[in-house]
N, CA, C and O atoms as a MOPAC input file, in Angstrom:
PM7 MOZYME 1SCF
protein

 N     -6.21000 1     6.12900 1   -20.72400 1
 C     -6.35500 1     7.38300 1   -20.00000 1
 C     -7.28300 1     7.14700 1   -18.80900 1
 O     -8.34600 1     6.54100 1   -18.94300 1
 N     -6.87100 1     7.62700 1   -17.66800 1
 C     -7.66700 1     7.47000 1   -16.46200 1
 C     -8.59300 1     8.66500 1   -16.27800 1
 O     -8.21600 1     9.81300 1   -16.51500 1
 N     -9.80600 1     8.36700 1   -15.85300 1
 C    -10.74000 1     9.44800 1   -15.56000 1
 C    -10.42400 1    10.01600 1   -14.18800 1
 O     -9.66600 1     9.42800 1   -13.41700 1
 N    -11.01000 1    11.15700 1   -13.89700 1
 C    -10.79200 1    11.75800 1   -12.58000 1
 C    -11.34300 1    10.85600 1   -11.47600 1
 O    -10.78300 1    10.80900 1   -10.38000 1
 N    -12.42600 1    10.14600 1   -11.75100 1
 C    -12.99700 1     9.22500 1   -10.76400 1
 C    -12.04800 1     8.05200 1   -10.51300 1
 O    -11.87000 1     7.63200 1    -9.37000 1
 N    -11.44900 1     7.53200 1   -11.56200 1
 C    -10.48200 1     6.44100 1   -11.40600 1
 C     -9.25600 1     6.90300 1   -10.62500 1
 O     -8.72900 1     6.15800 1    -9.79900 1
 N     -8.80600 1     8.11400 1   -10.87900 1
 C     -7.67700 1     8.65500 1   -10.12300 1
 C     -8.02100 1     8.79700 1    -8.64700 1
 O     -7.19200 1     8.51300 1    -7.78300 1
 N     -9.24400 1     9.23800 1    -8.35900 1
 C     -9.67400 1     9.35400 1    -6.95800 1
 C     -9.69200 1     7.98800 1    -6.28900 1
 O     -9.28300 1     7.86300 1    -5.13500 1
 N    -10.16000 1     6.95800 1    -6.99400 1
 C    -10.16500 1     5.60600 1    -6.44400 1
 C     -8.73700 1     5.12500 1    -6.17400 1
 O     -8.46400 1     4.53400 1    -5.12900 1
 N     -7.83900 1     5.37800 1    -7.11000 1
 C     -6.44500 1     4.98800 1    -6.90800 1
 C     -5.84000 1     5.71200 1    -5.71000 1
 O     -5.08600 1     5.11300 1    -4.94200 1
 N     -6.16000 1     6.98100 1    -5.54500 1
 C     -5.65600 1     7.72900 1    -4.38900 1
 C     -6.19500 1     7.13300 1    -3.09000 1
 O     -5.47000 1     7.03100 1    -2.10100 1
 N     -7.47400 1     6.73700 1    -3.09500 1
 C     -8.06500 1     6.09200 1    -1.91800 1
 C     -7.37000 1     4.76800 1    -1.62500 1
 O     -7.02600 1     4.48600 1    -0.47800 1
 N     -7.16200 1     3.95600 1    -2.65800 1
 C     -6.47800 1     2.67200 1    -2.48000 1
 C     -5.05600 1     2.88200 1    -1.97500 1
 O     -4.57000 1     2.12500 1    -1.13500 1
 N     -4.40100 1     3.90500 1    -2.48600 1
 C     -3.04400 1     4.21200 1    -2.05000 1
 C     -3.02000 1     4.50700 1    -0.54900 1
 O     -2.17400 1     3.98500 1     0.17900 1
 N     -3.93700 1     5.33100 1    -0.10000 1
 C     -4.01400 1     5.64600 1     1.32300 1
 C     -4.29500 1     4.41900 1     2.17400 1
 O     -3.70900 1     4.25000 1     3.24300 1
 N     -5.19000 1     3.56800 1     1.69800 1
 C     -5.51100 1     2.34700 1     2.45000 1
 C     -4.31500 1     1.40200 1     2.50800 1
 O     -4.05100 1     0.80500 1     3.55200 1
 N     -3.59400 1     1.26100 1     1.40900 1
 C     -2.41400 1     0.39200 1     1.39200 1
 C     -1.31900 1     0.93300 1     2.30100 1
 O     -0.65600 1     0.17100 1     3.00400 1
 N     -1.13100 1     2.24700 1     2.28500 1
 C     -0.13200 1     2.83800 1     3.16400 1
 C     -0.49600 1     2.59000 1     4.62500 1
 O      0.36800 1     2.26300 1     5.43800 1
 N     -1.76700 1     2.74600 1     4.95000 1
 C     -2.24200 1     2.51100 1     6.30400 1
 C     -2.06400 1     1.04600 1     6.69700 1
 O     -1.66600 1     0.74600 1     7.82300 1
 N     -2.35400 1     0.14900 1     5.78100 1
 C     -2.18600 1    -1.28500 1     6.03300 1
 C     -0.72000 1    -1.60000 1     6.33700 1
 O     -0.42300 1    -2.32300 1     7.28800 1
 N      0.18600 1    -1.06300 1     5.53800 1
 C      1.61100 1    -1.30700 1     5.74700 1
 C      2.08400 1    -0.81000 1     7.10200 1
 O      2.84000 1    -1.49300 1     7.79200 1
 N      1.63800 1     0.38400 1     7.48300 1
 C      2.01000 1     0.93400 1     8.78800 1
 C      1.46600 1     0.05800 1     9.91600 1
 O      2.15100 1    -0.19200 1    10.90700 1
 N      0.23600 1    -0.39900 1     9.75200 1
 C     -0.37900 1    -1.24200 1    10.78100 1
 C      0.36100 1    -2.57000 1    10.91000 1
 O      0.62600 1    -3.03100 1    12.02000 1
 N      0.69200 1    -3.17900 1     9.78400 1
 C      1.39600 1    -4.46600 1     9.82700 1
 C      2.79600 1    -4.30700 1    10.42900 1
 O      3.25400 1    -5.18000 1    11.16500 1
 N      3.46800 1    -3.21200 1    10.12400 1
 C      4.77500 1    -2.95700 1    10.73500 1
 C      4.64200 1    -2.76600 1    12.24500 1
 O      5.48600 1    -3.23500 1    13.00900 1
 N      3.59000 1    -2.08300 1    12.67100 1
 C      3.34400 1    -1.91800 1    14.10000 1
 C      3.12300 1    -3.27300 1    14.75700 1
 O      3.69700 1    -3.56200 1    15.80700 1
 N      2.28500 1    -4.10500 1    14.13000 1
 C      2.03000 1    -5.44000 1    14.68800 1
 C      3.31700 1    -6.25700 1    14.74500 1
 O      3.57900 1    -6.94700 1    15.72900 1
 N      4.11400 1    -6.17400 1    13.68600 1
 C      5.37300 1    -6.93300 1    13.64900 1
 C      6.29800 1    -6.51500 1    14.79300 1
 O      6.99900 1    -7.34900 1    15.36700 1
 N      6.29800 1    -5.24600 1    15.11400 1
 C      7.16700 1    -4.77500 1    16.19400 1
 C      6.57800 1    -5.06200 1    17.57300 1
 O      7.26800 1    -4.94800 1    18.58600 1
 N      5.30300 1    -5.43300 1    17.60500 1
 C      4.62700 1    -5.63100 1    18.89300 1
 C      4.56100 1    -7.08000 1    19.35000 1
 O      4.36600 1    -7.34800 1    20.53600 1
 N      4.72000 1    -8.01000 1    18.42700 1
 C      4.55800 1    -9.42200 1    18.79700 1
 C      5.90700 1   -10.05200 1    19.13400 1
 O      6.95700 1    -9.61200 1    18.66500 1
 N      5.84600 1   -11.08200 1    19.95200 1
 C      7.05100 1   -11.81100 1    20.34700 1
 C      7.26200 1   -13.05500 1    19.49300 1
 O      8.39700 1   -13.47800 1    19.27800 1
 N      6.16900 1   -13.64000 1    19.00500 1
 C      6.23200 1   -14.87300 1    18.23100 1
 C      6.92300 1   -14.62200 1    16.88700 1
 O      6.51300 1   -13.74200 1    16.13000 1
 N      7.95700 1   -15.38900 1    16.59900 1
 C      8.75500 1   -15.18000 1    15.38400 1
 C      7.94400 1   -15.40300 1    14.11500 1
 O      8.10000 1   -14.66100 1    13.14500 1
 N      7.07800 1   -16.41800 1    14.10800 1
 C      6.28000 1   -16.67900 1    12.91300 1
 C      5.29000 1   -15.55200 1    12.64800 1
 O      5.09200 1   -15.14500 1    11.50300 1
 N      4.68000 1   -15.05900 1    13.69800 1
 C      3.73700 1   -13.95000 1    13.54900 1
 C      4.46600 1   -12.70500 1    13.06800 1
 O      3.98900 1   -12.00200 1    12.17700 1
 N      5.61800 1   -12.43900 1    13.65700 1
 C      6.42300 1   -11.28200 1    13.25600 1
 C      6.76400 1   -11.36300 1    11.77400 1
 O      6.64200 1   -10.37700 1    11.04700 1
 N      7.19400 1   -12.54500 1    11.32900 1
 C      7.55100 1   -12.72300 1     9.92300 1
 C      6.33700 1   -12.52800 1     9.01000 1
 O      6.44600 1   -11.91100 1     7.95000 1
 N      5.19000 1   -13.05200 1     9.42100 1
 C      3.97000 1   -12.90200 1     8.62900 1
 C      3.59400 1   -11.43300 1     8.49000 1
 O      3.29300 1   -10.97400 1     7.38800 1
 N      3.60800 1   -10.69000 1     9.59600 1
 C      3.27900 1    -9.27000 1     9.53700 1
 C      4.27600 1    -8.50600 1     8.67000 1
 O      3.88700 1    -7.59200 1     7.94300 1
 N      5.54900 1    -8.86700 1     8.74000 1
 C      6.55400 1    -8.21000 1     7.91700 1
 C      6.32900 1    -8.49600 1     6.43400 1
 O      6.49800 1    -7.61000 1     5.59500 1
 N      5.94800 1    -9.72800 1     6.11200 1
 C      5.67400 1   -10.08000 1     4.71300 1
 C      4.46600 1    -9.31100 1     4.18900 1
 O      4.47500 1    -8.82300 1     3.05900 1
 N      3.43400 1    -9.20700 1     5.01000 1
 C      2.24100 1    -8.45900 1     4.59300 1
 C      2.60600 1    -6.99000 1     4.38300 1
 O      2.14300 1    -6.36500 1     3.42900 1
 N      3.43700 1    -6.43700 1     5.27400 1
 C      3.86800 1    -5.04100 1     5.13200 1
 C      4.65900 1    -4.85000 1     3.83800 1
 O      4.49000 1    -3.84000 1     3.15500 1
 N      5.51800 1    -5.80600 1     3.49700 1
 C      6.29000 1    -5.71800 1     2.24900 1
 C      5.36400 1    -5.78300 1     1.03400 1
 O      5.53900 1    -5.03200 1     0.07400 1
 N      4.38700 1    -6.67400 1     1.07700 1
 C      3.42200 1    -6.76400 1    -0.02400 1
 C      2.65600 1    -5.45500 1    -0.16500 1
 O      2.40200 1    -4.98600 1    -1.27500 1
 N      2.29700 1    -4.88300 1     0.95500 1
 C      1.58600 1    -3.61000 1     0.93700 1
 C      2.44600 1    -2.52300 1     0.31200 1
 O      1.94500 1    -1.70500 1    -0.45900 1
 N      3.72500 1    -2.50400 1     0.63400 1
 C      4.64200 1    -1.51200 1     0.06200 1
 C      4.74800 1    -1.69400 1    -1.45600 1
 O      4.81100 1    -0.71300 1    -2.19600 1
 N      4.76800 1    -2.93900 1    -1.91400 1
 C      4.79200 1    -3.19700 1    -3.35900 1
 C      3.51400 1    -2.67800 1    -4.01700 1
 O      3.55700 1    -2.12000 1    -5.11300 1
 N      2.38500 1    -2.86500 1    -3.34600 1
 C      1.12100 1    -2.35700 1    -3.87100 1
 C      1.14500 1    -0.83400 1    -3.94700 1
 O      0.66800 1    -0.24800 1    -4.91900 1
 N      1.70300 1    -0.19400 1    -2.91500 1
 C      1.81000 1     1.27100 1    -2.90200 1
 C      2.63700 1     1.73600 1    -4.09900 1
 O      2.27100 1     2.70400 1    -4.76600 1
 N      3.73900 1     1.06000 1    -4.37300 1
 C      4.58100 1     1.44100 1    -5.50500 1
 C      3.83300 1     1.28200 1    -6.82500 1
 O      3.92300 1     2.14000 1    -7.70300 1
 N      3.09700 1     0.18500 1    -6.96000 1
 C      2.33600 1    -0.05500 1    -8.18600 1
 C      1.23600 1     0.97900 1    -8.36200 1
 O      1.05900 1     1.52900 1    -9.44900 1
 N      0.50200 1     1.23900 1    -7.29800 1
 C     -0.57800 1     2.22300 1    -7.36400 1
 C     -0.00300 1     3.60600 1    -7.67700 1
 O     -0.56200 1     4.34100 1    -8.49200 1
 N      1.09900 1     3.95800 1    -7.03900 1
 C      1.72900 1     5.26100 1    -7.29000 1
 C      2.13800 1     5.39500 1    -8.75100 1
 O      1.97600 1     6.45600 1    -9.35500 1
 N      2.66700 1     4.31800 1    -9.31200 1
 C      3.06900 1     4.33600 1   -10.71800 1
 C      1.85800 1     4.62400 1   -11.61500 1
 O      1.94300 1     5.42400 1   -12.54600 1
 N      0.74100 1     3.96800 1   -11.32400 1
 C     -0.46800 1     4.18800 1   -12.11900 1
 C     -1.04300 1     5.59000 1   -11.89100 1
 O     -1.54400 1     6.22500 1   -12.81900 1
 N     -0.96500 1     6.05300 1   -10.66200 1
 C     -1.43000 1     7.40000 1   -10.36600 1
 C     -0.62100 1     8.42900 1   -11.14100 1
 O     -1.18500 1     9.33400 1   -11.75600 1
 N      0.68800 1     8.29200 1   -11.11100 1
 C      1.54700 1     9.24100 1   -11.82200 1
 C      1.32800 1     9.16500 1   -13.32200 1
 O      1.33800 1    10.19100 1   -14.00100 1
 N      1.13200 1     7.98200 1   -13.84100 1
 C      0.88200 1     7.82400 1   -15.27900 1
 C     -0.44300 1     8.48300 1   -15.65700 1
 O     -0.54600 1     9.14000 1   -16.69300 1
 N     -1.44800 1     8.30100 1   -14.81400 1
 C     -2.74900 1     8.88800 1   -15.08700 1
 C     -2.72800 1    10.40900 1   -15.01700 1
 O     -3.37900 1    11.08200 1   -15.81500 1
 N     -1.98900 1    10.94000 1   -14.07400 1
 C     -1.91900 1    12.39900 1   -13.94600 1
 C     -1.14200 1    13.00300 1   -15.10300 1
 O     -1.42200 1    14.12700 1   -15.52000 1
 N     -0.17200 1    12.26900 1   -15.62300 1
 C      0.59900 1    12.76600 1   -16.76600 1
 C     -0.23900 1    12.76100 1   -18.04000 1
 O      0.01100 1    13.55000 1   -18.95200 1
 N     -1.23100 1    11.87700 1   -18.10700 1
 C     -2.03400 1    11.77200 1   -19.31400 1
 C     -3.13100 1    12.83500 1   -19.38000 1
 O     -3.62400 1    13.14800 1   -20.46400 1
 N     -3.50800 1    13.37900 1   -18.25300 1
 C     -4.62000 1    14.33600 1   -18.27600 1
 C     -4.14900 1    15.74400 1   -18.44200 1
 O     -4.96300 1    16.66600 1   -18.48100 1

């Protein structure tokens, strides 16, 4: 069972991961170098996976309380 403080931390992490993904997508669309573009896209994909994982835990925690 997640405490309200843990849920708040997860919500904060979720927001930061979403922001990171948006930033990396922006960088990927802004650079010309193919390797840099690919790196930014990979980081954005990893960030999206983190968002999904955090969301899953957030939803599980809210269902338990």
